[in-house]
Predicted model as a PDB file, atoms N, CA, C, CB and O in Angstrom, pLDDT in the B-factor column:
MODEL        1                                                                  
ATOM      1  N   MET A   1    -259.493 153.231 -21.066  1.00 86.00           N  
ATOM      2  CA  MET A   1    -258.984 153.288 -19.739  1.00 86.00           C  
ATOM      3  C   MET A   1    -259.261 152.064 -19.000  1.00 86.00           C  
ATOM      4  CB  MET A   1    -259.517 154.414 -19.031  1.00 86.00           C  
ATOM      5  O   MET A   1    -258.295 151.769 -18.296  1.00 86.00           O  
ATOM      6  N   LEU A   2    -260.221 151.255 -18.905  1.00 90.00           N  
ATOM      7  CA  LEU A   2    -260.706 150.388 -17.906  1.00 90.00           C  
ATOM      8  C   LEU A   2    -259.279 149.162 -18.478  1.00 90.00           C  
ATOM      9  CB  LEU A   2    -262.756 149.890 -18.097  1.00 90.00           C  
ATOM     10  O   LEU A   2    -258.401 148.601 -17.822  1.00 90.00           O  
ATOM     11  N   GLY A   3    -259.606 149.139 -19.943  1.00 88.00           N  
ATOM     12  CA  GLY A   3    -258.541 148.053 -20.051  1.00 88.00           C  
ATOM     13  C   GLY A   3    -257.094 148.336 -19.712  1.00 88.00           C  
ATOM     14  O   GLY A   3    -256.493 147.330 -19.333  1.00 88.00           O  
ATOM     15  N   ARG A   4    -256.529 149.221 -19.743  1.00 91.00           N  
ATOM     16  CA  ARG A   4    -255.298 149.108 -19.169  1.00 91.00           C  
ATOM     17  C   ARG A   4    -255.135 149.141 -17.703  1.00 91.00           C  
ATOM     18  CB  ARG A   4    -254.579 150.023 -19.669  1.00 91.00           C  
ATOM     19  O   ARG A   4    -254.114 148.697 -17.179  1.00 91.00           O  
ATOM     20  N   LEU A   5    -256.123 149.659 -17.011  1.00 94.00           N  
ATOM     21  CA  LEU A   5    -256.397 149.067 -15.169  1.00 94.00           C  
ATOM     22  C   LEU A   5    -256.298 147.445 -15.216  1.00 94.00           C  
ATOM     23  CB  LEU A   5    -258.363 149.510 -14.390  1.00 94.00           C  
ATOM     24  O   LEU A   5    -255.440 146.913 -14.512  1.00 94.00           O  
ATOM     25  N   ILE A   6    -257.037 146.749 -15.915  1.00 95.00           N  
ATOM     26  CA  ILE A   6    -257.235 145.524 -15.913  1.00 95.00           C  
ATOM     27  C   ILE A   6    -255.942 145.009 -16.244  1.00 95.00           C  
ATOM     28  CB  ILE A   6    -258.283 145.144 -16.715  1.00 95.00           C  
ATOM     29  O   ILE A   6    -255.494 144.419 -15.260  1.00 95.00           O  
ATOM     30  N   PHE A   7    -255.098 144.980 -17.283  1.00 95.00           N  
ATOM     31  CA  PHE A   7    -254.006 144.614 -17.543  1.00 95.00           C  
ATOM     32  C   PHE A   7    -252.745 145.110 -16.402  1.00 95.00           C  
ATOM     33  CB  PHE A   7    -253.900 145.056 -18.892  1.00 95.00           C  
ATOM     34  O   PHE A   7    -251.730 144.450 -16.175  1.00 95.00           O  
ATOM     35  N   ALA A   8    -253.051 146.254 -15.854  1.00 95.00           N  
ATOM     36  CA  ALA A   8    -251.884 146.576 -14.729  1.00 95.00           C  
ATOM     37  C   ALA A   8    -252.222 145.360 -13.832  1.00 95.00           C  
ATOM     38  CB  ALA A   8    -252.004 148.249 -13.810  1.00 95.00           C  
ATOM     39  O   ALA A   8    -251.434 144.437 -13.621  1.00 95.00           O  
ATOM     40  N   ALA A   9    -253.635 145.465 -13.261  1.00 97.00           N  
ATOM     41  CA  ALA A   9    -253.780 144.514 -12.155  1.00 97.00           C  
ATOM     42  C   ALA A   9    -253.408 143.173 -12.406  1.00 97.00           C  
ATOM     43  CB  ALA A   9    -255.067 144.481 -11.710  1.00 97.00           C  
ATOM     44  O   ALA A   9    -252.692 142.545 -11.627  1.00 97.00           O  
ATOM     45  N   GLY A  10    -253.801 142.768 -13.318  1.00 97.00           N  
ATOM     46  CA  GLY A  10    -253.133 141.490 -14.101  1.00 97.00           C  
ATOM     47  C   GLY A  10    -251.957 141.098 -14.064  1.00 97.00           C  
ATOM     48  O   GLY A  10    -251.675 139.927 -13.808  1.00 97.00           O  
ATOM     49  N   GLY A  11    -250.804 142.300 -14.391  1.00 97.00           N  
ATOM     50  CA  GLY A  11    -249.633 142.152 -14.334  1.00 97.00           C  
ATOM     51  C   GLY A  11    -249.185 141.826 -12.910  1.00 97.00           C  
ATOM     52  O   GLY A  11    -248.626 140.748 -12.709  1.00 97.00           O  
ATOM     53  N   VAL A  12    -249.393 142.678 -11.917  1.00 97.00           N  
ATOM     54  CA  VAL A  12    -249.508 142.667 -10.721  1.00 97.00           C  
ATOM     55  C   VAL A  12    -249.602 141.412 -10.077  1.00 97.00           C  
ATOM     56  CB  VAL A  12    -250.393 143.361 -10.474  1.00 97.00           C  
ATOM     57  O   VAL A  12    -248.720 140.846  -9.432  1.00 97.00           O  
ATOM     58  N   LEU A  13    -251.053 140.931 -10.375  1.00 97.00           N  
ATOM     59  CA  LEU A  13    -250.924 139.620  -9.882  1.00 97.00           C  
ATOM     60  C   LEU A  13    -250.287 138.541 -10.210  1.00 97.00           C  
ATOM     61  CB  LEU A  13    -251.756 139.251  -9.830  1.00 97.00           C  
ATOM     62  O   LEU A  13    -250.152 137.727  -9.296  1.00 97.00           O  
ATOM     63  N   SER A  14    -249.755 138.211 -11.448  1.00 97.00           N  
ATOM     64  CA  SER A  14    -248.804 137.481 -12.129  1.00 97.00           C  
ATOM     65  C   SER A  14    -247.386 137.693 -11.729  1.00 97.00           C  
ATOM     66  CB  SER A  14    -248.944 137.736 -13.451  1.00 97.00           C  
ATOM     67  O   SER A  14    -246.614 136.786 -11.419  1.00 97.00           O  
ATOM     68  N   GLY A  15    -247.157 138.723 -11.755  1.00 97.00           N  
ATOM     69  CA  GLY A  15    -245.646 139.200 -11.056  1.00 97.00           C  
ATOM     70  C   GLY A  15    -245.335 138.366  -9.619  1.00 97.00           C  
ATOM     71  O   GLY A  15    -244.265 137.788  -9.426  1.00 97.00           O  
ATOM     72  N   VAL A  16    -246.377 138.395  -8.702  1.00 98.00           N  
ATOM     73  CA  VAL A  16    -246.628 137.993  -7.257  1.00 98.00           C  
ATOM     74  C   VAL A  16    -246.609 136.666  -7.439  1.00 98.00           C  
ATOM     75  CB  VAL A  16    -247.940 138.491  -6.537  1.00 98.00           C  
ATOM     76  O   VAL A  16    -245.726 136.144  -6.758  1.00 98.00           O  
ATOM     77  N   ILE A  17    -247.315 135.807  -8.174  1.00 97.00           N  
ATOM     78  CA  ILE A  17    -247.681 134.504  -8.508  1.00 97.00           C  
ATOM     79  C   ILE A  17    -246.045 134.039  -9.201  1.00 97.00           C  
ATOM     80  CB  ILE A  17    -249.208 134.482  -9.663  1.00 97.00           C  
ATOM     81  O   ILE A  17    -245.431 133.067  -8.761  1.00 97.00           O  
ATOM     82  N   ILE A  18    -245.558 134.844 -10.237  1.00 97.00           N  
ATOM     83  CA  ILE A  18    -244.370 133.893 -10.613  1.00 97.00           C  
ATOM     84  C   ILE A  18    -243.184 133.968  -9.672  1.00 97.00           C  
ATOM     85  CB  ILE A  18    -243.831 134.223 -12.045  1.00 97.00           C  
ATOM     86  O   ILE A  18    -242.357 133.061  -9.583  1.00 97.00           O  
ATOM     87  N   ALA A  19    -243.127 135.413  -8.774  1.00 97.00           N  
ATOM     88  CA  ALA A  19    -242.033 135.153  -7.776  1.00 97.00           C  
ATOM     89  C   ALA A  19    -242.414 134.250  -6.942  1.00 97.00           C  
ATOM     90  CB  ALA A  19    -241.606 136.247  -7.026  1.00 97.00           C  
ATOM     91  O   ALA A  19    -241.484 133.514  -6.613  1.00 97.00           O  
ATOM     92  N   TRP A  20    -243.533 133.976  -6.405  1.00 97.00           N  
ATOM     93  CA  TRP A  20    -243.668 133.136  -5.331  1.00 97.00           C  
ATOM     94  C   TRP A  20    -243.428 131.828  -5.655  1.00 97.00           C  
ATOM     95  CB  TRP A  20    -244.852 133.240  -4.766  1.00 97.00           C  
ATOM     96  O   TRP A  20    -242.859 131.005  -4.937  1.00 97.00           O  
ATOM     97  N   SER A  21    -243.998 131.606  -7.062  1.00 97.00           N  
ATOM     98  CA  SER A  21    -243.692 130.299  -7.410  1.00 97.00           C  
ATOM     99  C   SER A  21    -242.388 130.011  -7.836  1.00 97.00           C  
ATOM    100  CB  SER A  21    -244.488 129.901  -8.320  1.00 97.00           C  
ATOM    101  O   SER A  21    -242.334 128.818  -8.134  1.00 97.00           O  
ATOM    102  N   LEU A  22    -241.186 130.645  -8.014  1.00 97.00           N  
ATOM    103  CA  LEU A  22    -239.904 130.787  -7.948  1.00 97.00           C  
ATOM    104  C   LEU A  22    -239.077 130.686  -6.329  1.00 97.00           C  
ATOM    105  CB  LEU A  22    -239.760 132.101  -8.642  1.00 97.00           C  
ATOM    106  O   LEU A  22    -237.879 130.795  -6.068  1.00 97.00           O  
ATOM    107  N   ASP A  23    -240.144 130.461  -5.510  1.00 96.00           N  
ATOM    108  CA  ASP A  23    -239.676 130.430  -4.140  1.00 96.00           C  
ATOM    109  C   ASP A  23    -239.024 131.633  -3.425  1.00 96.00           C  
ATOM    110  CB  ASP A  23    -238.791 129.436  -4.089  1.00 96.00           C  
ATOM    111  O   ASP A  23    -238.158 131.500  -2.560  1.00 96.00           O  
ATOM    112  N   TYR A  24    -239.580 132.995  -3.918  1.00 95.00           N  
ATOM    113  CA  TYR A  24    -239.029 134.125  -3.407  1.00 95.00           C  
ATOM    114  C   TYR A  24    -240.396 134.470  -2.260  1.00 95.00           C  
ATOM    115  CB  TYR A  24    -238.629 135.354  -4.747  1.00 95.00           C  
ATOM    116  O   TYR A  24    -241.557 134.778  -2.527  1.00 95.00           O  
ATOM    117  N   ARG A  25    -239.871 134.320  -1.218  1.00 94.00           N  
ATOM    118  CA  ARG A  25    -241.096 134.644  -0.128  1.00 94.00           C  
ATOM    119  C   ARG A  25    -241.357 135.941   0.807  1.00 94.00           C  
ATOM    120  CB  ARG A  25    -241.004 133.626   0.861  1.00 94.00           C  
ATOM    121  O   ARG A  25    -242.351 136.308   1.433  1.00 94.00           O  
ATOM    122  N   ARG A  26    -239.919 136.542   0.629  1.00 97.00           N  
ATOM    123  CA  ARG A  26    -239.732 137.914   1.243  1.00 97.00           C  
ATOM    124  C   ARG A  26    -240.527 138.786   0.847  1.00 97.00           C  
ATOM    125  CB  ARG A  26    -238.567 138.464   1.075  1.00 97.00           C  
ATOM    126  O   ARG A  26    -241.065 138.395  -0.189  1.00 97.00           O  
ATOM    127  N   PRO A  27    -240.878 139.792   1.160  1.00 96.00           N  
ATOM    128  CA  PRO A  27    -242.196 140.828   1.132  1.00 96.00           C  
ATOM    129  C   PRO A  27    -241.047 141.860  -0.005  1.00 96.00           C  
ATOM    130  CB  PRO A  27    -242.896 141.751   3.216  1.00 96.00           C  
ATOM    131  O   PRO A  27    -241.547 142.638  -0.817  1.00 96.00           O  
ATOM    132  N   LYS A  28    -239.797 141.724   0.100  1.00 97.00           N  
ATOM    133  CA  LYS A  28    -239.292 142.737  -0.644  1.00 97.00           C  
ATOM    134  C   LYS A  28    -239.099 142.203  -2.118  1.00 97.00           C  
ATOM    135  CB  LYS A  28    -238.008 143.251   0.002  1.00 97.00           C  
ATOM    136  O   LYS A  28    -239.214 142.922  -3.111  1.00 97.00           O  
ATOM    137  N   GLU A  29    -238.763 140.730  -2.148  1.00 97.00           N  
ATOM    138  CA  GLU A  29    -239.060 140.181  -3.290  1.00 97.00           C  
ATOM    139  C   GLU A  29    -240.273 139.886  -4.011  1.00 97.00           C  
ATOM    140  CB  GLU A  29    -238.608 139.347  -3.213  1.00 97.00           C  
ATOM    141  O   GLU A  29    -240.405 139.814  -5.233  1.00 97.00           O  
ATOM    142  N   LEU A  30    -241.142 139.724  -3.114  1.00 97.00           N  
ATOM    143  CA  LEU A  30    -242.799 139.830  -4.056  1.00 97.00           C  
ATOM    144  C   LEU A  30    -243.223 141.345  -4.411  1.00 97.00           C  
ATOM    145  CB  LEU A  30    -244.321 139.181  -2.961  1.00 97.00           C  
ATOM    146  O   LEU A  30    -244.159 141.614  -5.165  1.00 97.00           O  
ATOM    147  N   LEU A  31    -242.358 142.356  -3.727  1.00 97.00           N  
ATOM    148  CA  LEU A  31    -242.662 143.553  -4.162  1.00 97.00           C  
ATOM    149  C   LEU A  31    -241.885 143.884  -5.497  1.00 97.00           C  
ATOM    150  CB  LEU A  31    -242.408 144.489  -3.087  1.00 97.00           C  
ATOM    151  O   LEU A  31    -242.308 144.717  -6.298  1.00 97.00           O  
ATOM    152  N   GLN A  32    -240.774 143.206  -5.669  1.00 97.00           N  
ATOM    153  CA  GLN A  32    -239.989 143.373  -6.770  1.00 97.00           C  
ATOM    154  C   GLN A  32    -240.857 142.695  -7.862  1.00 97.00           C  
ATOM    155  CB  GLN A  32    -238.533 142.776  -6.579  1.00 97.00           C  
ATOM    156  O   GLN A  32    -240.968 143.149  -9.001  1.00 97.00           O  
ATOM    157  N   GLY A  33    -241.479 141.536  -7.400  1.00 97.00           N  
ATOM    158  CA  GLY A  33    -242.345 140.753  -8.890  1.00 97.00           C  
ATOM    159  C   GLY A  33    -243.708 141.595  -9.079  1.00 97.00           C  
ATOM    160  O   GLY A  33    -244.283 141.522 -10.165  1.00 97.00           O  
ATOM    161  N   ALA A  34    -244.268 142.443  -7.981  1.00 97.00           N  
ATOM    162  CA  ALA A  34    -245.586 143.071  -8.468  1.00 97.00           C  
ATOM    163  C   ALA A  34    -245.054 144.260  -9.489  1.00 97.00           C  
ATOM    164  CB  ALA A  34    -246.586 143.719  -7.085  1.00 97.00           C  
ATOM    165  O   ALA A  34    -245.781 144.631 -10.410  1.00 97.00           O  
ATOM    166  N   ILE A  35    -243.819 144.804  -9.286  1.00 98.00           N  
ATOM    167  CA  ILE A  35    -243.291 145.838 -10.032  1.00 98.00           C  
ATOM    168  C   ILE A  35    -243.314 145.595 -11.149  1.00 98.00           C  
ATOM    169  CB  ILE A  35    -242.200 146.203  -9.790  1.00 98.00           C  
ATOM    170  O   ILE A  35    -243.889 146.220 -12.040  1.00 98.00           O  
ATOM    171  N   GLY A  36    -242.513 144.391 -11.240  1.00 97.00           N  
ATOM    172  CA  GLY A  36    -242.288 144.132 -12.767  1.00 97.00           C  
ATOM    173  C   GLY A  36    -243.366 143.489 -13.598  1.00 97.00           C  
ATOM    174  O   GLY A  36    -243.320 143.534 -14.827  1.00 97.00           O  
ATOM    175  N   GLY A  37    -244.444 142.824 -12.866  1.00 97.00           N  
ATOM    176  CA  GLY A  37    -245.732 142.771 -13.601  1.00 97.00           C  
ATOM    177  C   GLY A  37    -246.416 144.102 -13.889  1.00 97.00           C  
ATOM    178  O   GLY A  37    -246.956 144.267 -14.982  1.00 97.00           O  
ATOM    179  N   LEU A  38    -246.420 145.109 -12.915  1.00 97.00           N  
ATOM    180  CA  LEU A  38    -247.183 146.027 -13.399  1.00 97.00           C  
ATOM    181  C   LEU A  38    -246.368 146.838 -14.693  1.00 97.00           C  
ATOM    182  CB  LEU A  38    -247.594 146.915 -12.177  1.00 97.00           C  
ATOM    183  O   LEU A  38    -246.943 147.488 -15.566  1.00 97.00           O  
ATOM    184  N   LEU A  39    -245.155 146.665 -14.602  1.00 97.00           N  
ATOM    185  CA  LEU A  39    -244.657 147.530 -16.033  1.00 97.00           C  
ATOM    186  C   LEU A  39    -244.768 147.087 -17.067  1.00 97.00           C  
ATOM    187  CB  LEU A  39    -243.423 147.868 -16.213  1.00 97.00           C  
ATOM    188  O   LEU A  39    -244.846 147.838 -18.039  1.00 97.00           O  
ATOM    189  N   VAL A  40    -244.822 145.417 -17.231  1.00 96.00           N  
ATOM    190  CA  VAL A  40    -244.974 144.666 -18.330  1.00 96.00           C  
ATOM    191  C   VAL A  40    -246.624 144.829 -18.367  1.00 96.00           C  
ATOM    192  CB  VAL A  40    -244.289 143.098 -18.197  1.00 96.00           C  
ATOM    193  O   VAL A  40    -247.116 145.118 -19.457  1.00 96.00           O  
ATOM    194  N   GLY A  41    -247.339 144.688 -17.438  1.00 96.00           N  
ATOM    195  CA  GLY A  41    -249.065 144.750 -17.879  1.00 96.00           C  
ATOM    196  C   GLY A  41    -249.504 146.303 -18.555  1.00 96.00           C  
ATOM    197  O   GLY A  41    -250.356 146.566 -19.404  1.00 96.00           O  
ATOM    198  N   VAL A  42    -248.673 147.087 -17.901  1.00 96.00           N  
ATOM    199  CA  VAL A  42    -248.969 148.666 -18.546  1.00 96.00           C  
ATOM    200  C   VAL A  42    -248.154 148.834 -19.997  1.00 96.00           C  
ATOM    201  CB  VAL A  42    -248.307 150.028 -17.348  1.00 96.00           C  
ATOM    202  O   VAL A  42    -248.496 149.657 -20.847  1.00 96.00           O  
ATOM    203  N   GLY A  43    -247.183 148.055 -20.123  1.00 95.00           N  
ATOM    204  CA  GLY A  43    -246.646 148.336 -21.761  1.00 95.00           C  
ATOM    205  C   GLY A  43    -247.352 147.421 -22.345  1.00 95.00           C  
ATOM    206  O   GLY A  43    -247.495 147.786 -23.512  1.00 95.00           O  
ATOM    207  N   MET A  44    -247.977 146.229 -22.135  1.00 94.00           N  
ATOM    208  CA  MET A  44    -248.976 145.314 -23.066  1.00 94.00           C  
ATOM    209  C   MET A  44    -250.519 146.399 -23.232  1.00 94.00           C  
ATOM    210  CB  MET A  44    -249.386 143.466 -22.051  1.00 94.00           C  
ATOM    211  O   MET A  44    -251.265 146.581 -24.194  1.00 94.00           O  
ATOM    212  N   ALA A  45    -250.527 146.862 -22.057  1.00 93.00           N  
ATOM    213  CA  ALA A  45    -252.086 147.534 -22.630  1.00 93.00           C  
ATOM    214  C   ALA A  45    -251.554 148.815 -23.342  1.00 93.00           C  
ATOM    215  CB  ALA A  45    -253.409 148.047 -21.199  1.00 93.00           C  
ATOM    216  O   ALA A  45    -252.508 149.562 -23.559  1.00 93.00           O  
ATOM    217  N   LEU A  46    -250.659 149.213 -23.677  1.00 93.00           N  
ATOM    218  CA  LEU A  46    -250.373 150.436 -24.394  1.00 93.00           C  
ATOM    219  C   LEU A  46    -250.082 149.765 -25.683  1.00 93.00           C  
ATOM    220  CB  LEU A  46    -249.169 151.399 -23.785  1.00 93.00           C  
ATOM    221  O   LEU A  46    -249.853 150.616 -26.542  1.00 93.00           O  
ATOM    222  N   LEU A  47    -250.016 148.687 -26.086  1.00 93.00           N  
ATOM    223  CA  LEU A  47    -249.998 148.203 -27.289  1.00 93.00           C  
ATOM    224  C   LEU A  47    -251.413 147.879 -27.907  1.00 93.00           C  
ATOM    225  CB  LEU A  47    -249.170 147.104 -27.237  1.00 93.00           C  
ATOM    226  O   LEU A  47    -251.743 147.527 -29.040  1.00 93.00           O  
ATOM    227  N   LEU A  48    -251.997 148.079 -26.970  1.00 88.00           N  
ATOM    228  CA  LEU A  48    -253.794 148.054 -27.520  1.00 88.00           C  
ATOM    229  C   LEU A  48    -254.043 148.988 -28.509  1.00 88.00           C  
ATOM    230  CB  LEU A  48    -254.994 148.492 -26.316  1.00 88.00           C  
ATOM    231  O   LEU A  48    -253.405 150.040 -28.470  1.00 88.00           O  
ATOM    232  N   PRO A  49    -255.039 148.756 -29.595  1.00 87.00           N  
ATOM    233  CA  PRO A  49    -255.615 149.919 -29.953  1.00 87.00           C  
ATOM    234  C   PRO A  49    -256.788 150.731 -29.266  1.00 87.00           C  
ATOM    235  CB  PRO A  49    -255.941 149.666 -31.049  1.00 87.00           C  
ATOM    236  O   PRO A  49    -257.658 150.155 -28.613  1.00 87.00           O  
ATOM    237  N   MET A  50    -256.770 151.727 -29.401  1.00 75.00           N  
ATOM    238  CA  MET A  50    -257.670 152.850 -28.912  1.00 75.00           C  
ATOM    239  C   MET A  50    -258.685 153.168 -29.562  1.00 75.00           C  
ATOM    240  CB  MET A  50    -257.116 153.945 -28.781  1.00 75.00           C  
ATOM    241  O   MET A  50    -259.412 154.078 -29.164  1.00 75.00           O  
TER     242      MET A  50                                                      
ENDMDL                                                                          
END                                                                             
């Protein structure tokens, strides 16, 4: 469970960082990056063995 939360938080952070580095500065664009990162982070966490 903790691993999934860490992957989700890391995904949100990396999504915002990637959106910011691509010069997307409006809150809506940063939120879209965060949501995309969250989905990818959760998806990667589901690939971990239990």
